[in-house]
C-alpha positions in Angstrom: 106.4 76.9 116.7 107.3 77.0 113.1 108.0 74.6 110.2 111.5 74.1 108.9 112.0 72.7 105.4 114.9 70.3 105.3 116.3 68.0 102.6 114.6 64.6 102.2 117.8 62.8 102.9 118.4 64.7 106.1 114.8 64.0 107.2 115.5 60.3 106.6 118.7 60.5 108.6 116.8 62.1 111.5 114.1 59.5 111.3 116.6 56.6 111.5 118.5 58.3 114.4 115.3 59.0 116.2 114.4 55.3 116.1 117.8 54.2 117.4 117.8 56.9 120.2 114.1 56.3 121.2 113.2 59.9 120.5 110.5 61.4 118.3 111.7 62.7 115.0 111.1 66.3 116.3 113.0 65.5 119.5 116.0 64.1 117.5 116.1 67.1 115.2 115.9 69.5 118.3 118.7 67.5 119.9 120.9 67.8 116.8 120.1 71.5 116.4 120.9 72.2 120.1 124.2 70.3 120.1 125.2 71.9 116.8 124.5 75.4 118.1 126.5 74.7 121.3 129.3 73.2 119.3 129.5 76.3 117.1 129.5 78.5 120.2 132.1 76.4 122.0 134.5 75.0 119.3 137.0 73.7 121.8 134.5 71.4 123.5 134.0 67.8 122.5 130.6 66.2 122.1 131.0 64.5 125.5 131.9 67.8 127.1 128.8 69.5 125.6 126.6 66.6 126.8 128.2 66.7 130.3 127.7 70.4 130.7 124.0 70.1 129.6 123.4 67.3 132.1 125.0 69.4 134.8 123.0 72.5 133.8 119.9 70.4 134.2 120.8 69.8 137.8 122.2 66.3 137.7 125.7 66.6 139.3 126.2 62.8 139.3 127.1 62.3 135.7 128.0 58.7 135.0 131.6 58.1 133.9 130.4 56.7 130.6 128.6 60.0 129.8 131.6 62.0 130.8 
């Protein structure tokens, strides 16, 4: 595990989002990094498509309609 230096404003954005999403600051940053990486690799997919494929890859084939 390593440290990543980020802008203070970005850190504040991550902190606020982590509070709303009930994630730790690190977990929120990891989520954004993962989604961003997947979005760059799959530019035709929407955010919902990316989340759905990740849920399915985790083994949950019963994705709720709201998440799809």
